[in-house]
N, C-alpha and C positions, 0 to 999 in steps of 0.2 A: 771691707771690713767696716765696723762702727767706730768711728774719729770719737775723740774727745770733747766734740762739739755736740754729738749725737747722731750726726748722719752718717750713711753708709756709703763709702766710695770706693773705687776699684783701687786696688793694688795694697797689700801689707807694708810693701817697702814705698808706697806712694808712688807718683806716676808722672809722665814725662811725654813732651811731645815737639815737633821741630815744626815751624815754620820756615821753608824755603824761599829764599827771595832771588829773583832773576831780572837785572837789569838790561831790558833790549836798548838798543843802540837807538839813539835820540826819543825816547821814550820815558815815562816815570817807570819807577823801580813796580816788580808784576810780584805778587805772592801767590804760591801754591794752597789751594783750599781743597777738602776733601770733604764731599758729601758723605755723611755718615749713613749708614743703612737702615732701612725700617726698623730692623731688629734689636738695631744698638741703643743704649741708652741716649737719649735726646735723638732718634734717628728723622731722619729729610733735614738735619740741619746742617751747616756747612761749620768746618772749624779743619785743626791739623791733624796729621796721620801722630799717631801714639797710642799710648799705653801703658800697661804697669809696667814698674820696675822690678826687675827680679834681684833677690839676696844678690850683696856683694857688688852690685852693676851700678855704675853712674847714671845721674839723670840724661847726658847727653849718649852716653851709648844705650842707654836704652830707647831715647828718643829714635836716635839712628837705626837700631833695629827694628823696631815698630814701624819706623817708614819704609824700610826696606820691605818686609811682611806685608804693609799694607798697598803700596804704589810702584812696586818694584825696586830693581836695583838702582844704588844711588850712584852719582857721578864720583869720579875721583879726586876732583878737586872741591873742597867743603871749605868755605870760611867763616868761622864763627864770627857774628857780629854782636853778641850779648844772650844775655838770658834774662827768663822774668818767672819769678817763684811767685805762686800763689798758695797760700800756709793758710787755710781757715780753721785750722786744730793744732793742737801742742803736736801732735803724733801722725801727721799726713800733711802731703805738699805737692802741687802740680808743678814742675817746671818745664820752662817753654823754650826752646835753644831756638835763635834767630841766625839762621846760616843760608851765607849766599853761594850760588852757584852760575857758573859761565853759560848755563844754557838750561831751556825746559827739558822737564822729563816726568815722566809718571803718568801711571794709569791707574785703573783699576782692576786689581788683580786677585783680590778675596772678597768673600762675603762680608766685610764689613766695610767696605767703600762702595758705594752706587755709583760716583765720578769723583774725577780729578780736575781741577781746570787752574790755569793762572791767570789771577785778576788784579789789574791797576788798584793800587794802594786806595784810590779815592773811590772804587766799586767795591769794597769789601764790605763794607755795611750795608749795602743795596739787597744783601741776600740773608734768607733766613738763618743767624750765626745760633752755634751751640751757646747757652748763655753764660759757660765760663769762658770761653772765646771772646764773646762780646765785650765782657767785663774787661778781658784782659788786652784787647785789641787798641786802644789807646797807648797802653804801656808797649806793645810790641810796634804799635806803626812808629815810635819815637825813636825805636833803637834802627828800625828800616831806614828810617831817613837820616838816621845818625851818623851812618859810616861804616868803613870796615876797622874791625878790631884785631884779627889774625887769622890765619891758616888753623886748621887742627890738627897740625903734627905736632905729635906729644900728647896732646888733648885726649884722642879716641884710639883705646887699644882695637888692633887690627888694623886691614886695609882701608875702615873706612866704608865700606859697603853693607854694612849689618852685620 
């Protein structure tokens, strides 16, 4: 859609993604990154799983749905650590949910994703990042390093697997 700031963006109702966090014992936190397919906007860069929000869908529900479509079945236990909202226009925003999981998971399961990796926070910006994710990364990293907010019980409709 053409937004009020003149830019064309994906998602009439906005878009959302999810940054999954895994804390391996004795190591710093790791986050899941998705390498975008060459055909996608900013293809070949690393970001989070995500996409357009459907009408009537919350950003968190959309982020989890998109993640399940792009990287596979989600774990049963999900803990929301926080969210970051990028709102460059009056009529569009991108919400990134930061969600902690108990173990790593995920793989490329469709044409939108070339690869899925778990990366320690200190190494995230050593990769070619999607520009939007690169701009959000300092805010997201602060959420990751800030701790646990709580479970998703009641925050996500359905059983949490997208």
